[in-house]
N, C-alpha and C positions, 0 to 999 in steps of 0.2 A: 182461707185467709192466706194471702201470699206470704212467702218466707221473707222476713225482714233482716237485712244485714246490719249487724251493729256497727256503730261508728268506728271503733278500733279495727274491726275486721275489714271494713270498707277501705279504710286508709292504708291498710297493709296491702290489699289487692291493687289499689291505685299505685302505691309505691313500687310494688313488684312490676307493674306494667311499665312505669316510667324507667325503671332499671333495665328492663328488657329492651325498651326502645333505645336507651343510651348505649347499651351493649351493641345492638345492631348497628347504630350510627358509627361507633368506634370501629367495628368490624369493617363497615363499608369504607372507612377512611384509611384503613391499614394499607400500607404499601406492600407490593408483592415481594420485595427484597428485604424486608425488615428481618434482622437477625441472621442474614446470610452474607457470606463473603465470596467474592469472585476472584479467582486467581487469573489475573489479566496480564497478557503478554503483548509485546510490540517488537517489530523488527529492528535490526541493527542499523538500518538506513534511516537517518533522521528526517528524511522527507515524508516519512509515514507517521511521525509522531504527533502531528497536528490532528490527523484523523482519529488516532487513538485517544487523544485527550478529549475530543468532542464526544466520542462514544462513552468514554468513562464518565463524563458529566451526566450523560443521559441515564446511565446505569445507577449513578448515585441518586438521581431524582426519583428512581424507582425504589429507592430504600437500600440498595446494596452497598456494602462496604467493598472498597477496591483494594485488593492485595497486589501491589506493584504500581505501575506496570514493570514487568520483568523483561529486560532486553535480551532477546534471543536471536541466534542465527536460525536459518531455515531448518536444517536437520534436527537440532535438539527441540525446536518448537513442535514440528510435526510428529516427532516421536512422543513428546510429552503430552500433546493434546489428545493423541490417539489412546494413550494409557490413562488419561484423566489427571495427570500431574499438574497441568494447567487447564483452565476452562476454555479460553478463547483468545483470539486476536482479530484485528481487522486489517491486516497487512498481507493478506493472501493475494498473489498475483497469478491469474489463470488465463491462458493455459500454461504459462511459464512454470508454474509450480506443480504441474501434473506429475512431474518426475518424483514427487514426494507422496503420491497417493497411497502407495504400498505401506508407507510409514504411518499414515493416520486413519486409513479406512480399514474396517468399518467402525472403529471406535469413535471417529469424529466425522464431521460433514462440512462441506461448503454451503453457506446459507446467505442469501441476500447479496446486495451489492453496495460497496461504498461509492464506487464510480464505475459505471458501465461503459466499456469502450473508451477509445481515446487515449489509452495508455500505450504510447508508442515506444519502441526501442530500436536501437541500431547504432551504426558507426558514422562518425562525423570527422571531418578535417577542416582546417581553416580555409576560408573561401579564396584568399589570395593565392595559396599554393595550389588549390584545385583548379583555378582558372588559368594560372600560368603553365601548369604542366598537364592539364587535361585529364586530371584524375577523376574517374567515375565509379570504380568498383574496387573491391579487395584484390582482384586479379592484378591490378596495377602495381601492387606492392611486391610483386615478383621481379620488378625491374630494379636493377642496381641504382640507377639514377634517382628513383623515387624513394627507395629505402633510405638512402643516405640523408635525405631531407629530414627524416624523423629519427635519426640515429644519433643521440647525444653522447652515448658512451662508446661509440666506434666499435661495436661488436658485429657490424654487418647486418643488423636487424633493425626494422622500424619499431619504435616503441609505442605500444598501444596501452592507454589507460583502460584497464579491464575491470574485472570484479574480484573482490576478495574471496578466498576459499569459503565454501558453504553457501554462497549466494546462488540462486537459480540461474542467473545470468552467466555465472562462471562456467556452468556445465555446458551451456549453449555455445559460448565462446570457444571453449576447449573442443567441442564437437566441430565447429567451423574451421579451426585451425587444421584439423585432420581432414575434414571433408574437402576443403579447398586447397590442401597441400601447401599450407602457409607456415609450417613449423620452422622452416629454415629462413623465413623472411620476416616474420612478425614475433616480437617479444612482448607477451602480455604482462603488464605491471599489475601485480595482485596485492599491493600494499593497501593501506587504508584508502578507500575511494576518495574521501574528502581531501586527504593530504595529496594524493596523486593529482587530482583535478586542480587543486590550488597551484601546484607546481606547473601544470599545463597552462593554467591561466596566466601565470607570471611569464612563461616563455612566449605565449601569444602576445602579450603586451610588450615584449622585447622585439617583436617582429619575427619570431621564429615559427616554424611549422609545428602544428599539433595534430594528434590523432587519438580519438577517444571513443569509447562506448558510452552511451547514456540512455536514459529512459525519461518518459514524461508522465506525470509532472515532475520536474526537477529544476533546481535553480540554475543548472548549467545552461539550459536553453533560454533562460531569462537574461543571463549576463552575456553569453555567447549566442547571439540571435541567428537562427537558421535563415539563410538567404542574404544576410548582411555580414555577419562575422564568420560563420561556419556553414558548411553544407552537409547534408546527409549523402553518403555514398552507398552504392548498392552491391549486390552479389550477382554473379553470372547466372546462377540457377539456385532455386530454393533447396536447402538440405538441413533438415532438423533432426534432433535426437528422436529415438523410437517413440517416446511418449507423445510427441507432437507431429508425427509424420502425416497424419490426416489433415494437418493445418497448413501444409506447405503452400497450397494455392492461396491461402490468405496472407502470405508474406509480401505480396505485391499490392501496394496500397495507393490509391489515387488521391490527388490533391494534398500531398505532404508539402507543407511550406518549407522551402529551402532545400528540396532534394535536387539532385543533379538531373533527374528525368521525372517524367510524369506519364504513367504511373511509376511509382518508386519501388524498385525491387529490393526492399529493405532486408530480407532475409530472416525477419522476425514477424510473427503475427501480432496484431494489436491485443492488448490485455485488458481484462476487467480486474479491478481491485475489489476483493471480496473477503468477508469475514469467514473464519473457520472456527468451529466450536465443537467441544466433546459432545457426543450424542447423548449420553446419559444425563449430562448436565442440562442440555436443552429440554429433555423430557421432564425433568424436575423443575424447570424454570421457564414455563411458557411465555412469560412476560419478556424474557430476554430474547427468546426465539422470534417473537413478534417484532421487537425492536430491531433486530438484525435484518428481518425481512423488509421492513418499511423505511428505514433510514437511508439517506443518500446525501453525499456532499458533492456539489458541483466541482468538476475538475478545475474550473477556473479559480475557485476559492482556494484550492490546494496550491495552484501556481502562485497565487498572490502571497500566501503565507510563506511558501518556500523562498520567494524573492526577499521577503523581510528577514528571513534567517541569514541569507547570504549577505545582506546589508549590515549584519552585526547583531540583529535581534534574535540571538540563539541560545539564551539562557533558559533555565526552567521557568523562571518568572515570566519571561517573554512568551514562552509556549503557552502558559496558562492564560496570560493576557490575550493572546491571539485567539484562543479558543473561546474565552468569555466574550470577546468582541463579536466573534462570528455568531455565537448563539443569540446575543442581544440583537444583532442585525437581522437574524433569521428566526426570531422568537416564535412566530406563528407556526412555522415549519417544525421547529425543534419540539414545541409543545404538542404538536399533533403526533409526532413519533411516541412521545412519553404517554400521551392519553391512550393511544391504541394499544400500547404495551400494558398499561394498567388494566384495561379491559380484558385483555387476553390472559392476564395473571389472576383474574377472578377476585 
């Protein structure tokens, strides 16, 4: 005679089965970042904050709490991420930031791409002055007649809007001043970049000559359009800091809009914008590692947002709105990042 399960016992077994199924369902729905906090950093240059905001939103959709973003210059960030005092940022510029590898490796690593290629850097002057005086390279600034055009404080040197201390570009500009023997001819302005460029823009609108370093994507080349308002000038020969010596052949770039020549001897290689994250953190958070590997933001989208900032939409609320709008307009792409990251997080 078969064993018969009594009604109360049968109900208990069924109940336990349902409970197990529900528990499994809840486990399946759990987000990989639940109960975890990410110490998130961003660069001091506000042209990179839009990208940081989009990545922060994706991390939040994975269940992570965001601490920050903490705004840091390059040296403190790269030291901190190497030691694990911060977890990551998405504002790495490589090869420009190769100079910091000793600070963050092997404790941290470069992973994925925010924008691959297309991030140009170099020196520009207003087109009117370039055309009138035939200025084509940094070498022209050794001529007294040329220096005087860009010397507003009468110290005998042309004023260059350069980079604040601690930025990767500051190190390369300093190297160029020595390599091309320009110390007695060019005065690098290292104050706040935004303030110095605002002053240069005012002088340009007054019909005065301007000389500045910039990078792309950046609002500067949206307001001062290469080929129309300004031109990229070159260098006589490539000369980079030791960490980038192997890239000197890549500093001459073809089809640069608004350059005085083609190919353009810019003196700087094109860069990739890349995330950098603490190694131990990535091992413990495979969902984040996958997100950083698969996410991309078109450089055109960064240009567009940077132009909005220059037009006055530069508050925290504006930044959040810009990120939200981009996510909604690219919901399928954004969701695919998050879905892939969820699967990697188990």
